[in-house]
C-alpha positions in Angstrom: 9.2 2.1 11.0 9.6 4.5 13.8 6.1 5.9 13.4 4.4 2.6 14.2 6.9 1.6 16.9 6.2 4.9 18.7 2.4 4.9 18.2 0.7 4.2 21.5 -2.3 2.4 20.0 -0.2 0.0 17.8 0.2 -3.4 19.4 1.9 -5.3 16.6 2.9 -4.6 13.0 4.9 -6.1 10.2 6.0 -5.2 6.7 5.5 -7.2 3.6 4.7 -10.4 5.6 1.0 -10.5 4.8 0.5 -12.1 1.4 -2.7 -11.9 -0.7 -3.4 -13.9 -3.8 -4.8 -11.8 -6.7 -5.7 -12.3 -10.3 -4.0 -10.0 -12.8 -6.3 -9.1 -15.7 -3.5 -8.5 -18.2 -1.7 -11.9 -18.1 -4.7 -13.8 -16.8 -2.7 -15.4 -14.0 -2.7 -15.4 -10.2 0.1 -13.7 -8.4 1.1 -13.0 -4.8 0.8 -9.5 -3.4 2.9 -8.6 -0.3 0.9 -6.0 1.6 3.2 -3.1 2.7 1.9 -3.1 6.3 -0.2 -5.2 8.5 -1.1 -3.3 11.7 -2.9 -4.6 14.8 -4.0 -2.0 17.2 -4.4 -2.3 21.0 -8.2 -2.3 20.5 -7.9 -5.5 18.3 -8.6 -3.7 15.0 -6.4 -4.8 12.1 -5.5 -2.5 9.3 -3.9 -3.5 5.9 -2.0 -0.7 4.3 -0.6 -0.2 0.8 1.8 2.7 0.3 2.0 4.1 -3.3 2.8 7.3 -5.0 -0.3 9.3 -5.6 0.3 9.1 -9.4 -0.1 5.3 -9.3 -3.5 5.5 -7.6 -5.1 7.4 -10.4 -5.8 6.3 -14.0 -2.9 7.3 -16.3 -3.3 10.3 -18.5 -2.4 9.0 -22.0 -0.4 11.4 -24.0 0.9 9.1 -26.7 -1.3 6.0 -27.1 0.6 2.8 -27.7 3.9 4.3 -26.5 6.0 2.1 -24.2 5.6 4.5 -21.3 1.8 4.8 -21.7 1.4 1.0 -21.9 3.6 0.5 -18.7 1.6 3.1 -16.8 -1.7 1.5 -17.9 -0.5 -2.0 -16.9 0.8 -0.7 -13.6 -2.6 0.9 -12.8 -4.5 -2.3 -13.8 -2.2 -4.4 -11.6 -2.7 -2.0 -8.7 -6.5 -2.0 -9.1 -6.4 -5.9 -9.2 -4.3 -6.0 -6.0 -6.5 -3.5 -4.2 -9.7 -5.3 -5.1 -8.2 -8.5 -3.7 -7.0 -6.7 -0.5 -10.4 -5.1 0.0 -12.1 -8.5 -0.3 -9.7 -10.2 2.2 -10.1 -7.2 4.6 -13.9 -7.4 4.4 -14.0 -11.2 4.8 -11.8 -11.0 7.9 -13.2 -7.8 9.5 -10.1 -5.8 8.7 -9.8 -2.3 7.3 -7.8 -1.6 4.1 -6.2 1.8 3.2 -3.9 3.2 0.6 -1.4 5.7 1.8 0.2 8.2 -0.6 2.6 11.0 0.0 -0.5 13.1 0.8 -1.6 10.9 3.7 2.0 10.5 4.9 2.4 14.3 5.1 -0.9 14.6 7.0 0.4 12.0 9.5 3.7 13.8 9.9 5.7 10.9 8.4 6.8 12.9 5.4 7.8 16.5 5.7 5.9 18.8 3.4 8.1 20.7 0.9 6.6 23.6 -1.0 5.5 22.6 -4.5 7.1 19.2 -4.3 6.5 15.9 -2.6 9.3 13.6 -1.5 9.6 10.5 -3.6 8.5 7.3 -1.8 11.1 4.6 -1.6 10.4 1.0 -0.7 11.4 -0.1 2.8 13.0 -3.4 3.7 10.8 -5.9 5.5 10.7 -5.4 9.2 8.8 -7.1 12.0 8.0 -5.5 15.3 8.8 -7.9 18.2 5.9 -9.1 20.2 5.5 -7.6 23.6 6.0 -10.1 26.4 
């Protein structure tokens, strides 16, 4: 990601290479969660970042209970909350920070361009690793 490559304070970063184990309350099983970004700054601070559409960071508004769409939105939200709780625990235990970036934060950072009345849809990025400085 060009933003991280060009950022003066970023020493290293990788995408979807940092894996966190989490318990999913719906199926009662453990799963692997591939963190969107692991960022190490020149000051030694490490930041774990999850990128999600704003809509998926808020509890779903149920229009038709028991509809397939409502159930999928509810399950997605529960899964996200389970992942984020696990990520926050790992971050706290290791002295890292954890943040969720939505289109709102990406616009503020200048990564996404603001369009009146509309947000650009977020698309998944392929994994990428920044080469270590020698």
